[in-house]
C-alpha beads as a LAMMPS data file, in Angstrom:
LAMMPS data file: protein, C-alpha beads

250 atoms
249 bonds

1 atom types
1 bond types

-500.0 500.0 xlo xhi
-500.0 500.0 ylo yhi
-500.0 500.0 zlo zhi

Masses

1 110.0

Atoms # bond

1 1 1 -417.569 412.656 144.225
2 1 1 -420.955 411.307 145.246
3 1 1 -422.384 411.832 141.762
4 1 1 -419.395 410.130 140.149
5 1 1 -419.734 407.175 142.520
6 1 1 -423.478 406.821 141.809
7 1 1 -422.810 406.957 138.064
8 1 1 -420.113 404.268 138.243
9 1 1 -422.217 401.989 140.461
10 1 1 -425.276 402.378 138.227
11 1 1 -423.202 401.572 135.144
12 1 1 -421.891 398.425 136.847
13 1 1 -425.390 397.430 137.938
14 1 1 -426.667 397.953 134.386
15 1 1 -424.053 395.515 133.134
16 1 1 -424.560 392.882 135.827
17 1 1 -428.262 393.106 136.665
18 1 1 -431.042 391.140 134.973
19 1 1 -434.032 393.378 135.712
20 1 1 -434.626 396.958 136.751
21 1 1 -437.647 398.912 137.877
22 1 1 -438.434 402.517 136.974
23 1 1 -441.310 404.493 138.460
24 1 1 -442.193 406.194 135.167
25 1 1 -441.543 405.833 131.458
26 1 1 -439.689 409.142 131.532
27 1 1 -437.330 407.746 134.161
28 1 1 -436.877 404.535 132.161
29 1 1 -436.059 406.557 129.050
30 1 1 -433.563 408.718 130.941
31 1 1 -431.850 405.654 132.407
32 1 1 -431.557 403.777 129.132
33 1 1 -430.297 406.891 127.356
34 1 1 -427.595 407.361 129.998
35 1 1 -426.860 403.641 130.447
36 1 1 -427.478 401.762 127.165
37 1 1 -426.826 398.403 128.869
38 1 1 -430.251 398.796 130.519
39 1 1 -432.142 398.535 127.248
40 1 1 -434.653 395.716 127.393
41 1 1 -434.170 395.252 131.144
42 1 1 -436.363 398.028 132.566
43 1 1 -439.970 397.563 133.672
44 1 1 -442.082 400.605 134.508
45 1 1 -443.947 400.250 137.807
46 1 1 -445.805 403.539 138.438
47 1 1 -446.460 404.632 141.983
48 1 1 -449.839 405.519 143.501
49 1 1 -451.275 407.890 146.063
50 1 1 -451.714 406.505 149.553
51 1 1 -455.281 405.610 150.504
52 1 1 -455.258 408.484 152.989
53 1 1 -455.440 410.892 150.048
54 1 1 -459.091 410.884 149.053
55 1 1 -461.914 413.347 148.469
56 1 1 -463.638 412.340 151.694
57 1 1 -460.461 412.786 153.757
58 1 1 -459.724 416.085 152.039
59 1 1 -463.186 417.473 152.711
60 1 1 -463.312 416.330 156.320
61 1 1 -459.885 417.812 157.132
62 1 1 -460.060 421.051 155.140
63 1 1 -461.396 423.192 157.984
64 1 1 -458.728 421.902 160.372
65 1 1 -455.992 422.650 157.843
66 1 1 -457.249 426.212 157.380
67 1 1 -457.449 426.751 161.126
68 1 1 -454.031 425.309 161.846
69 1 1 -452.249 427.647 159.441
70 1 1 -454.718 430.568 159.612
71 1 1 -455.482 430.239 155.916
72 1 1 -458.156 432.195 154.075
73 1 1 -461.194 430.541 152.552
74 1 1 -459.550 430.676 149.126
75 1 1 -455.861 430.066 148.371
76 1 1 -453.522 428.407 145.871
77 1 1 -451.114 425.744 147.121
78 1 1 -447.653 424.414 146.359
79 1 1 -446.491 421.508 148.508
80 1 1 -442.969 420.055 148.236
81 1 1 -439.423 421.036 149.127
82 1 1 -437.593 424.162 148.005
83 1 1 -434.766 422.341 146.212
84 1 1 -433.627 424.223 143.072
85 1 1 -435.256 421.789 140.619
86 1 1 -438.633 422.555 142.193
87 1 1 -438.451 425.920 140.414
88 1 1 -439.927 428.065 143.180
89 1 1 -438.312 431.302 142.035
90 1 1 -440.213 431.173 138.746
91 1 1 -443.387 430.287 140.645
92 1 1 -442.962 433.420 142.765
93 1 1 -442.308 435.462 139.622
94 1 1 -445.460 433.979 138.095
95 1 1 -447.432 434.953 141.191
96 1 1 -446.271 438.521 140.796
97 1 1 -447.985 438.417 137.393
98 1 1 -451.091 436.860 138.977
99 1 1 -451.198 439.738 141.472
100 1 1 -450.585 442.291 138.711
101 1 1 -453.592 440.847 136.860
102 1 1 -455.779 441.778 139.822
103 1 1 -456.141 438.321 141.374
104 1 1 -456.156 438.439 145.169
105 1 1 -455.889 434.703 145.894
106 1 1 -452.691 434.160 147.923
107 1 1 -450.138 431.466 147.175
108 1 1 -449.292 429.164 150.092
109 1 1 -445.932 427.425 149.764
110 1 1 -445.761 424.396 152.054
111 1 1 -443.072 421.790 152.542
112 1 1 -439.557 421.503 153.882
113 1 1 -437.515 424.655 153.395
114 1 1 -433.803 423.872 153.105
115 1 1 -431.907 426.833 154.547
116 1 1 -429.414 426.648 151.669
117 1 1 -432.065 427.641 149.137
118 1 1 -433.763 430.847 150.235
119 1 1 -434.031 432.299 146.748
120 1 1 -437.843 432.168 146.560
121 1 1 -438.529 434.230 149.735
122 1 1 -435.835 436.652 148.640
123 1 1 -437.493 436.992 145.229
124 1 1 -440.914 437.557 146.805
125 1 1 -439.467 440.383 148.898
126 1 1 -437.712 441.889 145.883
127 1 1 -440.985 441.850 143.944
128 1 1 -442.905 443.314 146.878
129 1 1 -445.453 440.492 147.060
130 1 1 -444.714 439.107 150.533
131 1 1 -448.381 439.577 151.414
132 1 1 -449.462 437.427 148.463
133 1 1 -446.990 434.552 149.028
134 1 1 -446.736 432.738 152.367
135 1 1 -444.185 430.089 153.318
136 1 1 -445.583 427.801 156.019
137 1 1 -442.807 425.172 156.093
138 1 1 -443.183 421.480 156.886
139 1 1 -446.651 420.016 157.168
140 1 1 -447.477 416.661 158.730
141 1 1 -448.907 413.815 156.669
142 1 1 -452.237 413.980 158.487
143 1 1 -452.784 417.616 157.499
144 1 1 -451.801 417.265 153.841
145 1 1 -455.181 415.927 152.580
146 1 1 -456.885 418.881 154.250
147 1 1 -454.589 421.357 152.494
148 1 1 -455.273 419.701 149.148
149 1 1 -458.986 419.714 149.857
150 1 1 -459.072 423.343 150.913
151 1 1 -457.083 424.866 148.056
152 1 1 -458.652 426.478 145.003
153 1 1 -455.621 425.465 142.913
154 1 1 -452.636 423.178 143.305
155 1 1 -449.719 424.475 141.226
156 1 1 -446.547 422.475 140.664
157 1 1 -443.778 424.053 138.538
158 1 1 -441.064 421.408 139.022
159 1 1 -438.399 421.127 136.325
160 1 1 -437.856 417.402 136.814
161 1 1 -439.679 414.577 138.585
162 1 1 -438.969 410.874 138.527
163 1 1 -442.694 410.306 138.999
164 1 1 -444.518 413.278 140.510
165 1 1 -446.373 411.850 143.471
166 1 1 -447.462 415.218 144.879
167 1 1 -449.710 416.212 141.940
168 1 1 -451.219 412.732 142.046
169 1 1 -452.045 413.140 145.748
170 1 1 -453.593 416.523 145.015
171 1 1 -455.753 415.061 142.238
172 1 1 -456.829 412.167 144.457
173 1 1 -458.082 414.768 146.943
174 1 1 -460.029 416.653 144.293
175 1 1 -457.765 419.680 143.912
176 1 1 -457.673 421.271 140.433
177 1 1 -454.066 420.974 139.279
178 1 1 -451.751 423.016 137.066
179 1 1 -448.272 421.581 136.580
180 1 1 -445.173 421.468 134.405
181 1 1 -445.170 419.752 131.030
182 1 1 -441.752 418.204 131.673
183 1 1 -440.242 414.807 132.592
184 1 1 -442.755 412.340 134.067
185 1 1 -445.490 414.822 134.975
186 1 1 -447.519 414.497 131.743
187 1 1 -447.598 410.715 132.332
188 1 1 -449.057 411.250 135.769
189 1 1 -451.629 413.975 135.165
190 1 1 -452.659 413.113 131.596
191 1 1 -455.457 415.450 130.482
192 1 1 -456.656 415.958 134.067
193 1 1 -454.505 419.055 134.683
194 1 1 -453.485 422.243 132.903
195 1 1 -449.860 421.951 131.836
196 1 1 -447.374 424.785 131.316
197 1 1 -443.764 425.434 130.376
198 1 1 -442.045 425.699 133.784
199 1 1 -439.364 427.968 132.322
200 1 1 -441.957 430.610 131.466
201 1 1 -443.474 432.458 134.471
202 1 1 -446.092 433.992 132.177
203 1 1 -447.371 430.515 131.257
204 1 1 -447.454 429.479 134.906
205 1 1 -449.413 432.630 135.710
206 1 1 -451.869 432.138 132.857
207 1 1 -452.610 428.519 133.790
208 1 1 -453.133 429.567 137.416
209 1 1 -455.432 432.433 136.459
210 1 1 -457.442 430.195 134.142
211 1 1 -458.306 427.869 137.015
212 1 1 -458.799 430.571 139.627
213 1 1 -461.150 432.575 137.394
214 1 1 -463.162 429.768 135.823
215 1 1 -465.190 427.749 138.369
216 1 1 -466.450 425.382 135.649
217 1 1 -462.890 424.599 134.544
218 1 1 -461.791 424.092 138.147
219 1 1 -464.701 421.722 138.798
220 1 1 -463.983 419.776 135.608
221 1 1 -460.288 419.416 136.454
222 1 1 -461.214 418.319 139.964
223 1 1 -463.503 415.593 138.624
224 1 1 -461.023 414.420 135.998
225 1 1 -458.193 414.484 138.512
226 1 1 -460.002 412.146 140.900
227 1 1 -460.739 409.751 138.042
228 1 1 -457.141 409.906 136.829
229 1 1 -455.719 409.248 140.291
230 1 1 -457.808 406.092 140.569
231 1 1 -455.956 404.567 137.598
232 1 1 -452.746 404.424 139.677
233 1 1 -452.876 401.675 142.311
234 1 1 -450.354 400.033 144.596
235 1 1 -451.833 396.649 143.719
236 1 1 -450.829 397.178 140.064
237 1 1 -447.355 398.266 141.156
238 1 1 -446.998 395.183 143.357
239 1 1 -448.340 392.833 140.677
240 1 1 -445.866 394.041 138.055
241 1 1 -443.011 393.821 140.545
242 1 1 -443.884 390.261 141.568
243 1 1 -444.208 389.198 137.924
244 1 1 -440.630 390.285 137.258
245 1 1 -439.342 388.522 140.365
246 1 1 -441.099 385.303 139.377
247 1 1 -439.681 385.539 135.873
248 1 1 -436.169 385.739 137.264
249 1 1 -436.706 382.692 139.501
250 1 1 -437.839 380.427 136.687

Bonds

1 1 1 2
2 1 2 3
3 1 3 4
4 1 4 5
5 1 5 6
6 1 6 7
7 1 7 8
8 1 8 9
9 1 9 10
10 1 10 11
11 1 11 12
12 1 12 13
13 1 13 14
14 1 14 15
15 1 15 16
16 1 16 17
17 1 17 18
18 1 18 19
19 1 19 20
20 1 20 21
21 1 21 22
22 1 22 23
23 1 23 24
24 1 24 25
25 1 25 26
26 1 26 27
27 1 27 28
28 1 28 29
29 1 29 30
30 1 30 31
31 1 31 32
32 1 32 33
33 1 33 34
34 1 34 35
35 1 35 36
36 1 36 37
37 1 37 38
38 1 38 39
39 1 39 40
40 1 40 41
41 1 41 42
42 1 42 43
43 1 43 44
44 1 44 45
45 1 45 46
46 1 46 47
47 1 47 48
48 1 48 49
49 1 49 50
50 1 50 51
51 1 51 52
52 1 52 53
53 1 53 54
54 1 54 55
55 1 55 56
56 1 56 57
57 1 57 58
58 1 58 59
59 1 59 60
60 1 60 61
61 1 61 62
62 1 62 63
63 1 63 64
64 1 64 65
65 1 65 66
66 1 66 67
67 1 67 68
68 1 68 69
69 1 69 70
70 1 70 71
71 1 71 72
72 1 72 73
73 1 73 74
74 1 74 75
75 1 75 76
76 1 76 77
77 1 77 78
78 1 78 79
79 1 79 80
80 1 80 81
81 1 81 82
82 1 82 83
83 1 83 84
84 1 84 85
85 1 85 86
86 1 86 87
87 1 87 88
88 1 88 89
89 1 89 90
90 1 90 91
91 1 91 92
92 1 92 93
93 1 93 94
94 1 94 95
95 1 95 96
96 1 96 97
97 1 97 98
98 1 98 99
99 1 99 100
100 1 100 101
101 1 101 102
102 1 102 103
103 1 103 104
104 1 104 105
105 1 105 106
106 1 106 107
107 1 107 108
108 1 108 109
109 1 109 110
110 1 110 111
111 1 111 112
112 1 112 113
113 1 113 114
114 1 114 115
115 1 115 116
116 1 116 117
117 1 117 118
118 1 118 119
119 1 119 120
120 1 120 121
121 1 121 122
122 1 122 123
123 1 123 124
124 1 124 125
125 1 125 126
126 1 126 127
127 1 127 128
128 1 128 129
129 1 129 130
130 1 130 131
131 1 131 132
132 1 132 133
133 1 133 134
134 1 134 135
135 1 135 136
136 1 136 137
137 1 137 138
138 1 138 139
139 1 139 140
140 1 140 141
141 1 141 142
142 1 142 143
143 1 143 144
144 1 144 145
145 1 145 146
146 1 146 147
147 1 147 148
148 1 148 149
149 1 149 150
150 1 150 151
151 1 151 152
152 1 152 153
153 1 153 154
154 1 154 155
155 1 155 156
156 1 156 157
157 1 157 158
158 1 158 159
159 1 159 160
160 1 160 161
161 1 161 162
162 1 162 163
163 1 163 164
164 1 164 165
165 1 165 166
166 1 166 167
167 1 167 168
168 1 168 169
169 1 169 170
170 1 170 171
171 1 171 172
172 1 172 173
173 1 173 174
174 1 174 175
175 1 175 176
176 1 176 177
177 1 177 178
178 1 178 179
179 1 179 180
180 1 180 181
181 1 181 182
182 1 182 183
183 1 183 184
184 1 184 185
185 1 185 186
186 1 186 187
187 1 187 188
188 1 188 189
189 1 189 190
190 1 190 191
191 1 191 192
192 1 192 193
193 1 193 194
194 1 194 195
195 1 195 196
196 1 196 197
197 1 197 198
198 1 198 199
199 1 199 200
200 1 200 201
201 1 201 202
202 1 202 203
203 1 203 204
204 1 204 205
205 1 205 206
206 1 206 207
207 1 207 208
208 1 208 209
209 1 209 210
210 1 210 211
211 1 211 212
212 1 212 213
213 1 213 214
214 1 214 215
215 1 215 216
216 1 216 217
217 1 217 218
218 1 218 219
219 1 219 220
220 1 220 221
221 1 221 222
222 1 222 223
223 1 223 224
224 1 224 225
225 1 225 226
226 1 226 227
227 1 227 228
228 1 228 229
229 1 229 230
230 1 230 231
231 1 231 232
232 1 232 233
233 1 233 234
234 1 234 235
235 1 235 236
236 1 236 237
237 1 237 238
238 1 238 239
239 1 239 240
240 1 240 241
241 1 241 242
242 1 242 243
243 1 243 244
244 1 244 245
245 1 245 246
246 1 246 247
247 1 247 248
248 1 248 249
249 1 249 250
């Protein structure tokens, strides 16, 4: 019922409204495909990482993040919820392949864990890799830069993102990123991350292994990620938004 109501209200808004904002081109394309009345009305206003996500903050908080969660010197990180579209079961399956390849770097899964979706921990147990995959639950905003700064890899296998703020935060903190090649994520990461098919655990595993086993590649992705993150600013988002408002008032 909720989905039907949202669909009806969005269709009505598309007919009546004069201007709409989308946080990525992928979102704009999805909206106009679903609601043709939006064509010509949508302006893309990309988001940005908060100023608290920076290389300096990441480096200064890394030790505290490790200590707080008893993390090893080297680990891979996923940080977001466990909703089904986040694709955590395939990430766990990919990590089983990482372990089978002889890589000992553990995967730390952080973020809110909805009790309705316990498929990923169940899959880890079924695959016998509980020791290689840890679920640490919610993390506070002040600790997040430290986690990004401490990780050897940030991996993000989401099936769909309206924008993909988490990979952008990770890049802003200097983490080498591997992420899905779907929805808005290629817009966000550009060539500053390794991209994979999120439906293929073997591809996820290979991208992860490439970064974990190649320090030069990891360093290059880290550098490019920081540069890429700087191209997304809240001032640009605000400027584009204000321009549309002013155009409507004329």
